[in-house]
C-alpha positions in Angstrom: 29.3 -28.3 -15.1 29.1 -24.9 -16.4 30.4 -23.6 -19.9 34.5 -24.4 -20.4 36.8 -21.6 -20.5 40.5 -21.3 -20.4 43.0 -19.2 -19.1 45.7 -17.6 -20.6 49.2 -18.4 -18.8 51.0 -15.8 -19.1 53.4 -14.3 -16.8 53.5 -10.6 -16.1 56.1 -8.8 -13.8 55.5 -5.0 -12.4 58.0 -2.9 -14.6 58.4 -0.8 -10.5 58.4 -3.0 -7.7 60.0 -0.6 -5.3 59.8 3.5 -4.7 60.1 5.9 -2.0 59.2 3.2 0.7 56.9 1.5 -0.6 57.3 -2.6 -1.9 54.9 -4.6 -4.0 54.8 -8.2 -3.1 52.9 -11.3 -3.9 50.2 -11.1 -6.7 51.0 -7.2 -7.0 54.3 -7.4 -8.1 54.2 -10.5 -10.7 50.9 -12.6 -11.5 50.8 -16.1 -11.2 48.4 -18.1 -13.0 45.9 -20.1 -11.2 47.4 -24.2 -11.1 47.4 -25.4 -7.8 46.3 -22.2 -5.9 50.1 -20.7 -5.6 49.2 -17.3 -6.0 47.7 -16.7 -2.6 50.7 -19.4 -0.8 53.9 -17.6 -2.8 52.0 -14.2 -1.5 51.9 -15.5 2.0 55.5 -16.6 2.0 56.6 -13.6 0.2 55.5 -11.1 3.0 56.2 -13.6 5.4 60.6 -13.2 4.3 59.5 -9.7 4.1 58.5 -9.3 7.5 61.7 -11.5 8.4 64.1 -9.0 6.7 62.2 -6.0 8.3 62.5 -7.4 11.6 66.4 -8.2 11.0 66.9 -4.9 9.7 65.2 -3.0 12.6 67.1 -5.4 15.7 70.3 -4.3 13.7 69.6 -0.4 13.5 69.4 -0.5 9.9 67.2 2.0 8.3 64.0 0.4 6.2 64.7 2.6 3.1 68.0 1.8 2.8 69.2 -0.5 -0.2 70.8 -3.0 2.6 67.0 -4.1 3.6 
């Protein structure tokens, strides 16, 4: 075993998550501490939800840059 270390449990959220056609998701938008390895899982879930919303917008003829999406 190596030397003990600690991870500060601090929640950080990007002050700007959307700008001019760009959207931050996952750990780029907000940090998670590594308890139970949820960072990757939640990032993949957010990416999947975003893909679903974008696909629905395309099917409905919504412009992807609209606030509806």
